[in-house]
Structures are given as structure tokens and as C-alpha cells.
C-alpha positions in Angstrom: 0.0 0.0 0.0 2.8 2.5 0.9 4.2 2.1 -2.7 0.8 2.9 -4.2 0.4 6.0 -2.0 3.8 7.2 -3.0 2.9 6.8 -6.7 -0.3 8.8 -6.6 1.2 12.0 -7.9 2.6 10.0 -10.9 -0.7 8.4 -11.9 -1.3 10.7 -14.9 2.2 10.0 -16.2 1.8 6.3 -15.5 -1.4 6.2 -17.5 0.3 7.9 -20.5 3.3 5.6 -20.3 1.0 2.5 -20.1 -1.3 3.6 -22.9 -0.9 2.4 -26.5 0.6 4.8 -29.0 -1.9 7.2 -30.5 -3.8 5.8 -33.6 -3.0 7.2 -37.0 -5.5 9.7 -38.5 -8.1 7.9 -40.6 -8.4 8.3 -44.4 -10.4 11.4 -45.5 -14.2 10.8 -45.8 -15.5 10.1 -49.3 -17.3 13.4 -49.4 -14.2 15.5 -48.5 -11.9 16.8 -51.1 -8.5 15.2 -51.1 -5.7 17.5 -50.3 -3.7 18.7 -53.4 -0.4 16.8 -53.8 2.5 18.9 -52.6 5.8 18.8 -54.5 8.4 16.7 -52.8 11.2 18.8 -51.3 14.6 18.6 -52.7 16.7 16.1 -50.6 19.1 17.8 -48.3 22.7 16.8 -48.7 23.6 14.3 -46.1 25.9 15.7 -43.5 29.3 14.2 -43.0 29.5 11.7 -40.1 30.9 13.6 -37.1 34.2 12.3 -36.0 34.5 11.3 -32.4 37.1 13.0 -30.3 39.9 10.6 -29.3 38.7 10.5 -25.7 35.0 10.6 -26.4 33.2 7.3 -25.8 31.6 5.8 -28.9 27.8 5.4 -29.0 26.6 2.6 -26.8 23.3 0.6 -27.2 21.6 -0.4 -24.1 20.4 -3.9 -24.8 17.6 -5.7 -22.8 19.9 -8.7 -22.4 23.4 -9.2 -20.8 26.4 -10.8 -22.4 27.4 -14.4 -21.7 29.9 -14.5 -18.8 32.2 -16.6 -21.0 33.0 -13.4 -22.9 34.0 -11.5 -19.7 37.2 -13.2 -18.9 38.3 -16.0 -16.6 41.5 -15.3 -14.7 43.8 -18.2 -13.8 41.4 -20.8 -15.3 38.5 -20.0 -13.0 34.9 -20.0 -14.3 33.0 -16.7 -14.0 29.3 -17.1 -13.0 26.7 -14.3 -13.0 24.5 -14.9 -10.0 21.4 -13.4 -8.4 21.3 -13.6 -4.7 18.1 -12.8 -2.9 15.4 -13.5 -5.5 11.8 -14.3 -4.8 9.5 -16.6 -6.9 5.9 -17.8 -6.9 6.8 -19.5 -3.6 6.8 -16.2 -1.7 3.5 -15.0 -0.2 4.0 -11.4 -1.2 5.3 -12.0 -4.8 3.4 -11.4 -7.9 1.4 -8.4 -6.5 0.5 -10.6 -3.6 -1.0 -13.3 -5.8 1.6 -16.0 -6.2 -1.3 -18.5 -6.1 -4.5 -18.1 -8.1 -8.0 -18.6 -6.6 -7.9 -22.3 -7.4 -4.7 -22.6 -5.5 -2.5 -23.2 -8.6 0.7 -21.2 -9.0 0.6 -17.9 -10.9 1.8 -19.2 -14.3 2.1 -15.7 -15.8 4.2 -14.5 -13.0 6.4 -17.6 -13.1 6.8 -17.1 -16.9 8.0 -13.5 -16.3 10.5 -14.9 -13.7 11.9 -17.4 -16.1 12.1 -14.9 -19.0 13.9 -12.5 -16.7 16.7 -14.9 -15.6 17.1 -16.2 -19.1 17.2 -12.8 -20.9 19.8 -11.6 -18.5 21.8 -14.8 -19.0 22.1 -15.6 -15.3 24.3 -18.6 -14.6 23.1 -19.2 -11.0 20.1 -18.0 -9.1 20.0 -18.3 -5.3 16.2 -18.1 -4.7 15.1 -16.8 -1.3 11.4 -17.3 -0.7 9.7 -16.4 2.5 8.7 -19.1 5.0 5.0 -18.4 4.9 4.8 -20.4 1.7 8.2 -22.0 1.2 8.1 -23.9 4.6 4.9 -25.7 3.4 6.3 -26.9 0.1 8.3 -30.0 -0.6 11.9 -29.0 -1.2 11.8 -30.4 -4.7 8.8 -28.1 -5.5 11.1 -25.1 -4.8 13.3 -26.1 -7.7 10.6 -24.8 -10.2 11.3 -27.7 -12.6 9.5 -27.3 -15.9 9.5 -29.0 -19.2 13.0 -29.5 -20.5 14.6 -28.7 -17.1 16.9 -31.0 -15.2 17.2 -31.9 -11.5 20.7 -31.9 -10.0 21.3 -34.3 -7.1 23.9 -34.6 -4.4 24.1 -37.8 -2.4 20.9 -38.9 -4.1 18.9 -35.9 -3.1 17.6 -33.1 -5.3 19.5 -29.9 -4.4 19.3 -27.7 -7.6 17.8 -27.6 -11.0 19.0 -26.5 -14.5 16.4 -24.4 -16.2 16.6 -24.5 -19.9 16.1 -21.2 -21.7 14.7 -20.8 -25.2 18.2 -20.1 -26.7 19.7 -23.1 -25.0 21.3 -21.2 -22.1 20.9 -22.9 -18.7 20.3 -21.3 -15.4 21.1 -23.2 -12.2 18.6 -22.6 -9.5 19.5 -23.2 -5.8 16.8 -22.8 -3.2 17.1 -20.9 0.0 15.0 -18.5 2.0 14.7 -14.9 3.2 13.7 -16.1 6.6 14.9 -14.5 9.9 18.3 -14.9 8.4 19.0 -15.7 4.7 20.4 -19.2 4.0 21.1 -19.7 0.3 22.0 -22.9 -1.5 20.2 -25.1 1.0 20.4 -28.8 0.3 17.1 -29.7 2.0 14.6 -28.3 4.5 15.3 -28.4 8.2 13.8 -31.4 9.9 10.2 -31.4 11.2 6.8 -30.9 9.7 5.7 -27.7 7.9 4.4 -25.9 11.0 7.6 -26.6 12.9 9.8 -25.4 9.9 7.7 -22.2 9.7 8.5 -21.5 13.3 12.2 -22.3 13.1 12.7 -20.4 9.9 11.6 -17.1 11.5 14.3 -17.3 14.3 17.3 -15.0 14.2 19.8 -16.8 16.5 23.3 -18.2 16.3 21.7 -21.7 16.9 19.5 -21.2 13.8 22.5 -20.0 11.7 24.4 -23.1 12.8 21.5 -25.4 11.8 21.4 -23.9 8.3 25.1 -24.4 8.0 24.6 -28.1 8.7 22.5 -28.1 5.5 25.6 -26.8 3.7 23.8 -23.5 3.2 25.7 -20.2 2.9 24.1 -18.1 5.6 23.7 -14.5 4.9 21.6 -11.6 6.3 19.3 -9.6 4.2 18.5 -5.9 4.7 21.7 -5.2 6.7 21.0 -1.5 6.5 18.3 -2.1 9.2 20.4 -4.4 11.4 22.6 -3.4 14.3 26.3 -4.3 14.3 25.9 -6.1 17.6 23.2 -8.4 16.2 25.3 -9.2 13.1 28.4 -9.8 15.2 26.9 -12.5 17.3 25.2 -14.6 14.6 28.2 -16.3 13.1 27.1 -15.4 9.5 29.0 -16.3 6.3 28.2 -12.7 5.1 25.5 -10.2 4.4 24.1 -7.7 1.9 26.2 -4.6 1.4 23.5 -3.3 -1.0 19.8 -4.1 -1.4 17.7 -2.7 -4.2 14.4 -2.8 -2.3 15.9 -0.4 0.3 16.2 2.3 -2.4 12.4 2.3 -3.0 11.0 1.4 0.4 9.9 4.7 2.0 10.4 3.5 5.6 13.9 2.2 5.0 14.9 5.2 2.9 13.9 7.6 5.7 14.8 5.7 8.8 18.0 3.9 7.8 19.5 5.6 4.7 18.7 9.2 5.6 16.9 9.8 2.4 13.5 11.5 1.7 10.9 8.8 2.1 9.2 9.2 -1.3 12.1 10.8 -3.1 12.3 7.9 -5.5 9.0 8.9 -7.1 10.5 12.2 -8.3 13.4 10.2 -9.8 10.9 7.8 -11.5 8.9 10.6 -13.2 11.2 11.3 -16.2 11.3 7.6 -17.0 7.5 7.6 -17.5 7.5 10.0 -20.5 7.5 8.6 -24.0 10.7 9.6 -25.8 12.5 10.0 -22.4 15.5 8.2 -21.2 15.9 4.4 -21.8 13.7 2.5 -19.5 16.3 0.0 -18.3 18.4 2.8 -16.8 15.6 3.8 -14.4 17.7 2.6 -11.4 20.2 5.4 -12.0 17.5 7.9 -10.9 17.3 6.5 -7.3 20.5 4.3 -6.9 21.9 5.1 -3.4 24.7 3.1 -1.7 24.0 1.6 1.7 26.3 3.4 4.1 25.0 1.5 7.2 25.6 -1.9 5.6 29.1 -0.9 4.3 30.1 0.4 7.7 28.9 -2.7 9.4 30.8 -4.8 6.9 34.1 -2.9 7.5 33.6 -3.0 11.2 33.2 -6.7 11.4 36.0 -7.3 8.9 38.3 -5.2 11.0 37.4 -7.4 14.0 38.6 -10.4 12.2 35.4 -11.9 10.8 35.6 -13.6 7.4 32.6 -12.3 5.5 31.3 -12.1 1.9 29.5 -9.0 0.9 26.6 -9.5 -1.6 24.1 -7.4 -3.6 20.5 -8.3 -3.0 18.1 -8.0 -6.0 15.1 -8.7 -3.7 12.8 -8.9 -6.7 9.1 -9.8 -6.0 7.3 -8.2 -8.9 5.1 -6.4 -6.4 6.5 -2.9 -6.0 6.0 -0.9 -9.2 2.9 -2.4 -11.0 2.9 -0.3 -14.1 4.6 -0.2 -17.5 7.4 2.0 -18.6 7.4 3.4 -22.1 9.2 0.3 -23.4 6.0 -1.7 -22.7 7.4 -3.7 -19.8 6.5 -3.5 -16.1 8.7 -1.2 -14.2 9.6 -4.0 -11.8 9.7 -7.0 -14.1 12.0 -9.7 -13.1 14.1 -9.1 -16.2 14.5 -5.4 -15.6 15.5 -5.9 -11.9 17.9 -8.8 -12.8 19.6 -6.6 -15.3 20.4 -3.8 -12.8 23.2 -5.7 -11.0 24.5 -9.1 -10.1 27.0 -11.0 -8.1 29.8 -12.6 -10.1 31.3 -15.7 -8.6 34.7 -17.0 -9.5 34.4 -20.8 -9.5 37.2 -23.2 -9.2 35.7 -25.8 -11.4 32.5 -26.2 -13.4 29.2 -24.6 -12.5 27.9 -27.1 -9.9 26.1 -26.6 -6.6 29.2 -27.4 -4.5 31.5 -25.1 -6.4 29.0 -22.3 -6.3 28.4 -22.6 -2.5 32.2 -22.7 -2.0 32.9 -19.6 -4.1 30.2 -17.6 -2.3 31.1 -18.8 1.2 34.8 -18.0 0.6 34.1 -14.6 -0.8 35.5 -15.2 -4.2 33.1 -12.8 -5.8 32.2 -9.2 -6.6 29.1 -7.2 -7.0 28.7 -5.4 -10.3 26.1 -2.8 -11.4 25.7 -4.1 -14.9 23.2 -1.2 -15.7 26.5 0.7 -16.4 27.9 -2.2 -18.4 29.4 -5.6 -17.9 33.1 -5.7 -16.9 35.7 -7.5 -19.1 38.8 -8.6 -17.3 37.8 -7.8 -13.7 40.5 -9.0 -11.4 41.4 -8.2 -7.8 44.3 -10.4 -6.4 47.5 -10.4 -4.3 50.8 -11.6 -5.6 53.7 -12.7 -3.4 56.8 -14.6 -4.5 55.0 -15.9 -7.6 51.9 -17.1 -5.7 48.4 -15.7 -6.3 45.9 -15.0 -3.6 42.3 -14.6 -4.7 39.4 -12.6 -3.2 38.3 -14.3 0.0 41.7 -15.9 0.6 44.5 -15.1 3.1 48.1 -14.2 2.5 50.9 -13.5 5.1 52.1 -10.0 5.6 55.6 -11.4 6.0 55.5 -12.5 2.3 55.3 -8.8 1.3 52.2 -9.3 -0.9 51.2 -6.8 -3.6 47.5 -6.1 -4.0 46.6 -5.6 -7.7 43.3 -4.2 -8.9 42.9 -4.4 -12.7 41.0 -1.7 -14.7 38.3 -3.7 -16.5 37.0 -2.9 -19.9 33.3 -2.5 -20.6 31.7 -5.1 -22.9 30.7 -3.6 -26.2 33.0 -0.6 -25.9 36.5 -0.2 -27.4 37.2 2.7 -25.1 35.9 2.5 -21.5 34.5 5.6 -19.8 36.3 7.4 -17.0 36.8 5.3 -13.9 38.2 5.7 -10.4 39.7 2.6 -8.7 40.3 2.3 -4.9 41.8 -0.2 -2.6 40.4 0.1 1.0 41.4 -1.3 4.4 38.6 -2.2 6.7 38.7 -0.5 10.1 36.3 -0.2 13.1 35.3 3.2 11.9 34.8 2.3 8.2 36.9 1.9 5.2 40.2 3.7 4.8 41.5 4.3 1.3 45.1 3.1 0.9 45.4 3.4 -2.9 43.5 5.2 -5.6 43.8 6.0 -9.3 42.2 5.8 -12.7 44.3 2.9 -14.0 45.5 -0.5 -12.6 46.4 -0.2 -9.0 49.2 -1.9 -7.1 49.6 -1.6 -3.3 51.9 -3.3 -0.8 50.3 -3.4 2.6 52.5 -2.6 5.7 49.8 -3.6 8.3 47.6 -6.7 8.4 43.9 -6.3 7.7 41.0 -7.0 5.3 41.5 -5.2 2.0 38.7 -4.8 -0.4 38.3 -2.8 -3.6 35.8 -0.5 -5.3 35.5 0.8 -8.9 33.4 3.8 -9.7 32.5 5.0 -13.2 31.4 8.1 -14.9 29.1 6.6 -17.5 29.5 9.0 -20.4 28.7 6.2 -22.8 25.1 6.4 -21.5 24.7 10.0 -22.4 22.5 9.4 -25.5 20.4 6.8 -23.7 19.7 9.2 -20.8 18.7 12.1 -23.0 17.8 15.3 -21.1 18.7 13.5 -17.8 22.3 13.0 -18.8 23.8 16.0 -17.1 22.0 15.1 -13.8 22.7 11.4 -13.8 26.1 11.1 -15.4 28.3 11.3 -12.3 30.7 9.0 -10.5 28.6 6.0 -9.7 29.5 2.7 -8.0 30.2 0.0 -10.5 32.0 -2.8 -8.7 32.4 -3.9 -5.0 35.2 -6.5 -4.8 35.3 -8.8 -1.8 38.3 -8.7 0.6 41.7 -10.3 0.5 42.9 -11.0 4.0 46.5 -10.0 4.9 47.5 -11.7 8.2 
């Protein structure tokens, strides 16, 4: 309801964006004289193609799809896997505008089709689904795999733990169930023991004991909506990691105001220009209200500085229940595809895409969050080198080995010349991150003190100027592109 109230001032614009294009004028009536033919104007000479300045980014087309991760680079033989973490389906009670089930009790097939089209069109490799306990606890675990015609079930030790969803173009998406419960276990291998009512009760608990029980299921146990959680609570749970960004928080009036210090309904003003036909490209709408989560990042750095090993993730938190209207491209503002295209978590797998390798990469923190609305990175690499040995994100290296931290400057898929970027290496402290190296090209830094060192890359997306139209000057600014998980120097 609070979303609908917030959108009331935009209703006239929403109606226009949702309407069909105006019909063409009909032919003149038989009784009316036909207009006299006008002489065709002389064709104007075609102007010469303007030459781009050497440093000016070339025109860039915003596609509704994302490139295959096989085209983005695989350092040191690892497999890169684009992943969504925190994704709801027809097994969440509040998904699909609150109607994940139809009146006859059957699943909402249209909403499910939108979900599948979304993860296929954006070429996700892995989706860690996170349904709420109100429905998920009452479903057989295999039902949560969303197996359809042409899909495959993946088993471990004779039990179904994941599924391979087959896309129309042959691409396959590996789905691994989990839940946005009291905490957020992802990649679960089975339900907790007990009947459905008992599971419903247990799943709602936020305790170290419950975290431990999910880890016994081999789940990676995260916390969602960290912006609204205290550091003391996060510290005691024994988590594998938590969200350092959550998309839902950028459009939830209560979270914006209470935890992010933003105007409660400020996102509606940012939405307005994207409702106008001929306005900015619809898939860039997140740039109007994208705001980093300062509270989550501070909690992350604080606990890293205390010695916890944590993975930071980006939470898509898609339900298809927040913005129930179409943008000028004819697609719902909050379609699963559109939200899946905004950003993702890229896992670096040691081995093929399989449930065990995916869980391990995520748990160990061999991953980075990338806002692919700005473009997909080619050659992203954050590592440490010491005496010829390589240490990856999430791993540890001895300070005595004099390691050098290296942050590559990625390219942008589809661009020969990448837009301006700023690269940073940061050391986690109890008071937040401290910048230890910065520049606009590849960074190298040799630590002199132990700690958890993570990296960020910001971009000034000049290549999106044409797609943003009149909003370009306001929205083209230094914007977070990549959060790389820490390397631990002991």
C-alpha cells in the first residue's frame, strides 16, 4: 500500500506511459476533397558523419539482455558465473502483486513465466532463490526447484538440491533454493527437519543456533537488509556474510527515511522522467534513485576489522510487487528481467558450475558485486601476488610475504574505449573503510599492516549520455560500478 500511496502523484504520467501509442489519422471521408499533392522537397545533402574526439566514448546501445559471462574473462582458469542472490519466486506469499497463487490454489503461471524470462534474458548462470517461510516452509523441497518442461534436476548424495532451467536459446540457469527467513540461508540442500508448521516457526528465528543449523544443511548463511540491522546483532550470529546493497531499500519509503537518511518518497520524483515517452531508456531507471547503503558498508568494514571472514553481496530482492505499471518500453517497471539486469554477483568458481563449487565460491568470498546497468566488466581482477603465488578474493596471505594487491582496470563489454573510472583499494577499520590506494588505472599496493583489504571501482558513464537524453547531465556522475570482496592479509 505504501508504494501505491507514493505513486499517486505520478498516476497521470503512468497512464500515459502505459497507454498504447496514438492511432493514425483515418483516411479522408469520401465526401471530403482530397488535399492537393505537394511537391516533394529537394533532398538535403547528407551531412558528413561527425568524427568522435579521441577520448570521447563511442555510441553505446543499451540492450535488454546481458552478455554471456564466457565473454567477460576467466583469470587463472576460474569460471565466472553471473548470479542473483536474494530473488523471490511464486513460492513467496508477497510476490506477484500478492497473488503467487490463483483462486484455485494453482501457482501464478504468468508471474512464473515472467520470472523465467527474466533470468534467461539476462543470462544468469546461478540464481539463489530466497522465498519467505509463509509459503516455502509448506512446500516440498523439490517443488522449490521450479522444474518445468526441459529442465533437469541436480542431485547430491541422491537428493535433489538444484535444477537446471533450460532457456529458449539453450542457455541454462542453475537454481539453488534458500530463503529470506529470519536470516537468509542460500544454497540449502534440504529443509530443516520437522513438519511444515515446525519449519515455519524455526525459519523465523534469528539466533546463532539457527544459523548453525542452516550451515549443517551446507547453506551459505547471509543476512538480508543489513541496513536495518545493528552491528551487535550481526556480530553474534556467526554469519558467512551479508548484503552490502539491497535494491528494495532504495524504493522502500520507511527504509529510505529511517536507515538511509533519504527522503521517504524521493524515488518517485526520480521515476517521473522515465514515464515519459521519448524520455530516457527505461532500463536505466535505477540510475534515478540508486543510493549506496552506508550503514551496511560500515557494518561490513567494522566486522572485517574485528577479524570476521565475510562475503558482501548485492540483494536483488525482486518480487514483482512494487511498481505495478509499465514504462514506455511496454514492460513492467519492476519486471524480473529489468531488476535482474540492474546488478548481479559474479562468482569466480574453481571448477565447473555445480552446486558445490557455487556454494564454496560464495562462502569463501571469491566474488564481486557489479552494477551491470552501467555495463558488464571485461577482465575484472582483484588479487594479491607474493613470491610468484596468487591469492584470490576471500583468501588469506601472510604480511611477511610482502604481498602486492593488484586491482585491474576492467573494460566494458561492447566498448572499445571504456568511460572514466576511479579505482580504490580500501582497508577495513572499526570506523569504516580507509583508502590506501586510488587512481584511474590499474592499482598496485603493498600493505604494511595486516587487515582485510577490499576494492571498489566507480564509473562516470559518459557512454550512456545518448540513452539518458535530457537527464544525462544530472545522472552522469561518479557511480559505484563494482564492489570486490576482501583479501585478508595476516
